[in-house]
N, C-alpha and C positions, 0 to 999 in steps of 0.2 A: 504494500500500500504506500502510495506517495505521501510525503509529509508536507505540511505547511507550517511556516514559522508563525508563532503567536503574533498578534498585532503589535505588541510592545517589545518585540525582540528584533534587534538589529545585528548585523554581522560586519566583521572587518577581517580582511585577509592580512596575514602576517607572513614573515619569511618562513615561519615554522608550520603554519596551518591556518586555522580560522578561529576567531573569537565570536562567541554568541553572547550578547548582552541583553539581559532582561531589564528593561528600563523601569519596570514597576518596582523591583526590589534592589536593583543595582548589582545583582549577582551576575557573574559571567562565567562562561565555560571556555576553556581553550582546547580546541580539537587539534590533535596531531594530524599528520598527513593521511593516515588511514581513516580517522574519524571524519576528516574533511571530505575524502572521497565518498564515504558512505552517505554523509548528509547531502553533498552536492548531487549524487545520483538520485536520492529520494526526492529532493526538492525539484529536480528537473523532470519528475514524473515517473521515475523508475520505481519498482517495488523492491522488497527486501531481497528477492532472488537476484535481481539485477545488481544490487549493491554487493551481494556475495560474489557474483561473477566478476565485478569490477575489482574487488580486492584480490581475488585469485589471479586475475590477469596482471595486476600491477605489482603485487608484492609476493614474496616467497612465503605463501601461507596455503594450507590445505583447505579444501571445501568445508569440512566439518568445523574447523576452527573459525573460519570466516563466517559461517552461519551463526555460530555462538556469539561472536563479536558483534555482528550486526544486530542480533536480537537484544543483546545486552545494552548496546548504545541506544537503540531506538526506545527500549523500555525506560532507560534513564531519562532520555529527553522528554518522553511523554509524562513520566511521573513528575518531573520538574516543572511541567507546564510550558516548556519552551516551544513545543510543537503540538500539532493536532493531526 
């Protein structure tokens, strides 16, 4: 399922990855390159399977680990209220 950022969430690209800032609380998340790839894939309309495929293609990671990582990240982003 594709993601949408919350209305109060903005992003900034850094040399290391991406920052997600929740303007309501002032809390921010710093995504490393793998997290950035997952979030970018999902925000561009891909689903979790697409994000897993992107990780496997870009990084030295196996399919099962990539699936666990994508599920963990998307779960944390949803729990935090940064995405819907």
